[in-house]
C-alpha positions in Angstrom: -21.1 -18.6 -1.4 -20.9 -15.8 -0.2 -19.4 -17.1 3.0 -16.2 -18.2 1.1 -16.1 -15.0 -0.4 -15.3 -13.2 3.2 -13.6 -16.3 4.9 -10.1 -13.8 3.8 -12.0 -11.1 6.1 -10.8 -9.8 9.8 -12.7 -7.8 12.2 -10.9 -5.0 13.3 -13.3 -2.8 15.3 -17.2 -3.1 15.4 -17.7 -1.8 11.4 -13.9 -2.0 10.0 -13.0 -5.1 8.7 -9.6 -6.0 6.8 -8.5 -8.8 4.1 -5.5 -10.3 3.0 -5.5 -12.1 -0.8 -2.9 -12.6 -3.5 -2.4 -11.0 -6.3 -0.1 -13.5 -8.2 2.2 -16.5 -7.3 5.8 -15.0 -8.2 8.1 -16.3 -11.6 11.1 -16.0 -10.1 10.6 -18.3 -6.5 13.1 -20.8 -8.3 16.2 -17.4 -8.6 15.5 -15.1 -5.8 15.8 -15.0 -1.8 14.3 -12.1 -0.8 16.7 -12.7 2.4 19.8 -11.0 0.9 18.2 -8.4 -1.4 17.4 -4.6 -0.9 14.2 -4.5 -2.6 12.6 -1.4 -4.2 9.4 -1.3 -6.0 7.2 0.8 -7.9 3.7 2.8 -7.2 0.5 0.8 -8.0 1.9 -2.3 -9.2 5.3 -0.9 -10.6 8.4 -2.9 -11.2 10.5 -4.1 -9.0 14.7 -3.6 -8.4 16.4 -5.9 -6.7 20.0 -5.9 -5.8 22.7 -7.7 -3.1 22.3 -5.6 0.5 26.2 -3.9 1.0 25.1 -3.9 5.0 24.6 -8.2 4.2 28.3 -8.5 2.4 31.6 -7.6 3.6 33.9 -6.9 0.8 35.8 -10.4 -0.7 37.7 -10.3 -3.6 36.2 -11.9 -6.5 32.4 -10.5 -5.5 32.0 -9.2 -9.0 30.0 -6.1 -9.7 26.4 -5.1 -8.0 23.7 -6.2 -10.7 20.6 -4.8 -10.0 17.9 -7.0 -11.9 14.7 -5.7 -13.0 11.5 -7.6 -13.1 7.4 -7.4 -13.2 5.3 -7.1 -10.4 5.0 -11.1 -11.3 8.9 -11.5 -10.5 9.0 -12.1 -14.6 12.6 -10.2 -15.5 12.6 -7.4 -17.6 15.9 -6.0 -17.7 19.4 -6.7 -15.5 22.1 -3.9 -15.0 25.4 -4.2 -14.3 26.5 -1.5 -12.1 29.7 0.1 -12.4 29.4 3.4 -11.1 29.5 4.3 -7.5 27.8 2.8 -3.9 24.2 2.6 -3.8 22.8 3.9 -0.6 19.6 3.2 -2.3 17.0 2.6 -4.9 13.8 4.2 -5.9 11.2 4.4 -8.1 9.8 7.7 -9.5 5.9 8.2 -10.4 6.7 7.1 -14.3 8.5 3.8 -13.5 12.0 5.4 -13.8 14.7 4.0 -10.9 16.1 6.4 -9.2 19.7 5.3 -8.0 21.4 7.0 -4.9 24.6 7.3 -4.9 27.3 8.0 -1.3 28.5 10.7 -3.5 25.0 12.2 -4.3 24.8 11.5 -7.9 21.8 10.0 -8.7 21.3 8.1 -12.1 18.5 7.7 -13.1 17.5 4.4 -15.6 13.9 2.8 -17.5 12.6 -0.2 -17.0 14.2 -1.9 -19.4 18.2 -0.8 -18.2 18.4 2.0 -20.6 20.3 5.3 -18.6 18.4 7.9 -19.2 20.3 11.3 -17.2 22.2 11.7 -13.7 22.2 15.0 -11.6 23.1 15.5 -8.1 22.3 16.2 -4.9 25.3 19.3 -4.5 28.9 19.7 -4.0 28.5 19.4 0.0 26.7 16.4 -0.1 29.1 15.1 -2.5 31.8 16.2 -0.2 30.1 15.0 2.6 28.7 11.7 1.5 24.9 10.7 1.6 24.8 8.0 4.0 20.8 7.3 3.3 18.0 8.7 1.4 14.1 8.5 1.1 11.8 8.8 -2.3 8.5 10.4 -1.7 5.6 11.7 -3.6 5.5 15.3 -4.0 2.5 17.6 -5.9 4.9 17.8 -8.5 6.5 14.4 -9.5 8.7 12.7 -7.2 11.2 14.2 -4.4 14.0 12.8 -2.9 16.2 13.4 0.5 19.4 12.8 1.3 21.4 12.5 4.5 24.7 13.0 4.8 27.4 12.9 7.1 27.3 15.3 8.7 23.3 14.7 10.3 22.4 17.4 7.0 19.4 17.0 5.3 18.9 18.1 1.2 16.3 17.4 -0.6 14.2 18.1 -4.6 10.9 18.6 -4.9 10.8 16.9 -8.0 13.8 14.7 -10.3 12.7 15.3 -13.3 13.7 19.3 -13.0 15.9 19.2 -9.6 16.5 22.2 -7.3 18.2 20.9 -4.7 17.6 22.6 -1.3 19.5 22.6 1.9 17.2 22.2 5.1 18.1 23.8 9.0 20.1 21.8 11.1 18.8 20.0 14.0 20.4 21.6 17.0 23.2 20.2 19.0 23.2 16.9 16.3 26.1 14.8 16.8 25.4 11.7 15.7 22.8 9.8 13.5 19.1 10.8 13.9 16.9 7.9 15.3 15.0 7.7 12.6 13.5 10.6 10.4 10.3 10.8 7.7 9.7 13.3 4.8 5.7 15.2 4.7 4.9 16.5 1.4 1.1 18.6 1.6 0.5 21.4 -0.8 3.9 22.3 -2.5 5.4 22.7 0.8 7.9 19.7 1.9 8.5 19.5 5.9 10.9 16.5 7.2 10.5 15.2 10.9 13.5 14.4 12.5 13.8 12.4 15.2 16.9 13.7 17.5 16.2 10.3 20.5 12.8 11.4 22.6 13.1 15.2 20.8 11.7 15.6 17.7 12.1 18.5 15.4 10.2 20.2 12.1 12.3 20.9 9.1 10.9 23.6 6.8 11.8 24.4 3.6 10.3 28.7 4.3 12.3 28.1 7.4 16.1 28.8 8.7 16.0 27.2 11.9 14.3 23.7 13.3 11.2 23.9 14.7 11.0 21.3 18.4 7.3 19.6 18.3 6.2 17.5 21.3 4.5 14.3 20.5 1.9 13.3 23.1 3.2 10.3 24.3 1.7 8.9 28.0 4.5 7.9 29.2 7.8 9.4 29.1 10.0 7.6 25.6 14.0 7.6 25.5 13.4 7.3 21.5 11.4 7.4 18.3 13.1 4.9 16.6 10.5 4.6 13.4 8.2 6.8 11.5 5.5 6.4 9.0 3.2 8.7 6.9 0.5 7.9 5.4 0.3 8.3 1.9 -2.2 11.4 1.6 1.1 12.9 4.0 -2.1 13.1 7.0 -1.7 10.7 9.7 1.4 9.6 11.3 2.4 7.0 13.3 5.9 7.2 15.7 7.3 4.2 17.1 9.1 4.4 20.0 12.2 2.0 21.9 10.0 0.8 24.5 7.7 -0.6 22.4 4.4 2.2 22.1 3.4 3.1 18.9 1.7 6.9 18.7 -0.8 7.3 16.0 -2.0 10.6 15.4 -2.0 13.3 12.8 0.5 14.8 10.9 0.9 18.1 12.7 1.3 16.4 15.4 -1.2 18.0 17.3 -3.9 15.3 17.5 -3.0 11.9 19.2 -5.4 9.1 17.8 -3.9 6.0 20.2 -1.2 4.7 21.5 -0.9 0.8 21.4 1.4 -1.4 23.0 3.3 -3.8 20.8 5.0 -5.3 23.1 7.5 -5.3 20.8 10.6 -3.3 21.7 12.9 -4.3 19.2 13.0 -1.4 16.2 10.2 -2.8 13.0 12.1 -4.2 10.0 9.7 -1.8 8.2 6.3 0.6 9.9 4.1 1.4 6.5 0.2 2.8 6.9 -2.1 0.7 5.2 -4.4 3.2 3.3 -5.3 5.9 5.7 -6.7 3.3 8.7 -4.3 1.5 10.0 -0.4 1.1 10.4 1.2 -2.3 9.9 4.4 -3.2 11.3 6.8 -5.7 10.6 9.1 -7.8 12.6 10.5 -11.2 12.0 8.2 -13.5 11.1 4.9 -11.4 12.3 3.1 -8.6 11.1 0.7 -6.6 12.9 -1.8 -4.6 11.7 -3.6 -1.6 14.9 -5.8 0.7 13.9 -6.2 4.2 14.7 -8.4 3.0 17.1 -6.1 0.6 19.0 -7.5 -2.6 17.9 -5.3 -4.9 16.0 -5.1 -8.1 13.8 -1.4 -10.6 13.6 -1.0 -12.1 10.5 2.2 -15.2 10.5 4.9 -15.1 8.1 7.5 -17.6 8.0 9.6 -15.9 5.2 11.0 -12.5 4.2 8.7 -10.2 2.6 9.1 -6.3 1.6 5.8 -4.2 2.4 4.9 -1.1 -0.4 2.7 1.1 0.5 -0.8 2.1 -1.6 -3.6 4.3 -1.3 -5.7 1.8 -0.4 -3.4 -1.0 1.0 -0.4 -2.6 1.5 1.2 -5.1 -1.0 3.6 -7.7 0.7 6.6 -8.9 -1.4 8.1 -12.4 -1.1 9.8 -14.8 -2.7 6.7 -16.9 -3.4 4.1 -14.7 -3.6 2.6 -10.8 -3.8 -0.1 -10.2 -1.5 -2.2 -7.3 -0.8 -3.8 -6.3 2.5 -6.3 -3.5 2.5 -9.8 -2.1 4.3 -12.2 -4.1 2.3 -14.3 -1.1 1.0 -18.4 -0.5 2.0 -19.5 -0.9 -1.0 -18.0 -4.0 -1.3 -19.2 -4.7 2.5 -22.8 -4.0 1.8 -22.8 -6.3 -0.8 -21.4 -9.7 0.3 -21.6 -9.4 4.2 -23.9 -12.2 6.2 -27.5 -11.3 5.8 -27.3 -7.2 4.1 -30.2 -5.5 3.4 -28.9 -3.5 0.6 -30.3 -3.6 -2.9 -27.0 -4.8 -4.7 -27.2 -7.5 -2.8 -30.5 -8.8 -3.2 -29.5 -8.4 -6.9 -26.2 -10.5 -7.1 -28.4 -13.0 -5.3 -31.3 -12.5 -7.8 -28.6 -13.4 -10.6 -27.4 -16.0 -9.1 -30.9 -17.7 -8.8 -31.6 -16.8 -12.2 -28.0 -18.4 -13.3 -29.8 -21.6 -11.6 -32.9 -21.3 -13.5 -34.3 -20.8 -10.3 -38.3 -19.3 -10.0 -36.5 -17.8 -6.4 -34.9 -15.0 -8.9 -37.9 -13.4 -8.8 -38.0 -13.4 -5.0 -35.0 -11.4 -4.9 -36.4 -8.9 -8.3 -39.2 -8.5 -5.6 -37.1 -6.7 -3.1 -35.4 -4.4 -5.3 -37.4 -3.8 -8.1 -38.0 0.2 -6.9 -34.0 0.4 -6.7 -32.6 -1.6 -9.6 -30.9 1.6 -10.6 -28.9 1.6 -7.0 -28.3 -2.2 -7.1 -26.7 -2.1 -10.8 -24.0 1.1 -9.5 -23.4 -0.7 -6.2 -22.2 -3.8 -7.8 -20.3 -2.2 -10.9 -18.8 -0.5 -8.1 -17.8 -3.4 -6.5 -15.9 -5.1 -9.6 -13.7 -2.5 -9.4 -12.5 -3.1 -5.9 -12.1 -7.0 -6.6 -8.9 -8.4 -7.9 -10.1 -12.0 -8.9 -11.6 -12.2 -11.8 -14.5 -14.1 -11.3 -15.4 -12.1 -8.5 -15.7 -9.0 -11.3 -17.3 -11.5 -14.1 -20.0 -11.9 -11.1 -20.7 -8.6 -10.5 -20.5 -7.4 -14.2 -23.2 -9.9 -14.8 -25.7 -8.7 -12.6 -25.7 -5.2 -14.8 -26.7 -7.7 -18.0 -28.7 -10.0 -16.0 -31.1 -7.7 -14.9 -33.6 -7.7 -17.6 -32.9 -10.9 -17.6 -34.6 -11.0 -14.0 -37.2 -8.5 -15.3 -38.5 -10.7 -18.0 -38.3 -13.6 -16.4 -40.2 -11.7 -13.0 -42.9 -10.6 -16.1 -43.4 -14.4 -17.2 -43.6 -15.4 -13.8 -46.1 -13.3 -13.3 -48.1 -13.3 -16.5 -48.3 -17.6 -15.5 -50.2 -16.8 -12.6 -52.7 -14.1 -13.6 -53.1 -16.9 -16.5 -53.8 -19.3 -13.5 -52.1 -21.5 -14.9 -49.4 -23.3 -13.0 -46.0 -22.3 -13.2 -43.1 -24.7 -14.4 -39.8 -24.0 -13.2 -37.5 -22.0 -14.8 -35.4 -24.9 -15.5 -37.9 -25.8 -18.1 -37.7 -24.8 -21.7 -39.1 -20.8 -21.7 -38.5 -18.5 -24.5 -36.9 -15.5 -23.2 -36.8 -12.1 -25.2 -33.7 -10.4 -24.7 
């Protein structure tokens, strides 16, 4: 049984494991082709918004108005919006599950998940005049923030879309072409933006009037930083260079954890953090998970996917399935790892044997009788990390079976004391519980 439960565990280094498992089989698989769509996914298993990718469609007469389709995380349709406003640059979801539709004129139209318009705000007159070409949503202490990049290569941001106060950040010196990459870091009421100008990296802060140059310590010279990823807690950052080198370090860029040669000089389609322990890069047909110590795991895909970073892992959305990759929680490792000596593991095995009405339940309960409270706490905590309902029920059942196994154990001892031949528990024995 334990071998089956840990079959999807992949080791990353000596003591860390990652697992990949399916959350849903998607209900939309006969309707949706992810190859041709732009996707925005709400955090914490929130709704999914889809619209045709404007970069993959040329302007054709009769193509019709764009339609934003909103689905649940399992692929069931919730609502649709027939778009009749301006050109959409980016879709995103707020922490309150409102859909943010960013237009090239700097207008941000906000809808609820049922397609009802809530309100509209603007990223300012300058953004409207110069036009927005890229946008990024981010989580801040105030809620959900939004940053936009204009054709003049200036960045404007709001820290809370509910109460939008537009701030213009400092200008990157001599930036006359699109930045090779940029990312937002929001921490302790201070939002800053990392902007890469080829090999040069600048920090733009709300409180600073000038861009601050920073130099990440790549071990070899690089020509350009083409992709960035910031962890969900905003304490770690990953930089991908055009020569295929991935730099992983602290968000202030003062500490390097490791460098990893991906041997993929092409820019990844996505680069995201998987919790705080690893970074995932997605190229055509392959996912590469790289740990902070330089260890790695490969996963293969033959369909288009979308990575959605979460606090404890990464969700993987495709036409056919909704999966998750996460670090195996320590308490789950303690219980299910082969040859585990932790009390939760012994108590779980005692419960399994008790369900079989086997006297071996008593052997396991002997091993844990002085740590029963800790064992039960471990099993209940582990149940909170499980997505499979069968595993959840198995772990929760332990807290009920505890008194059963104790009672069975007492009955067993009683028979021994009476010098009776102990009957197997599969025989009728009346237990008072």
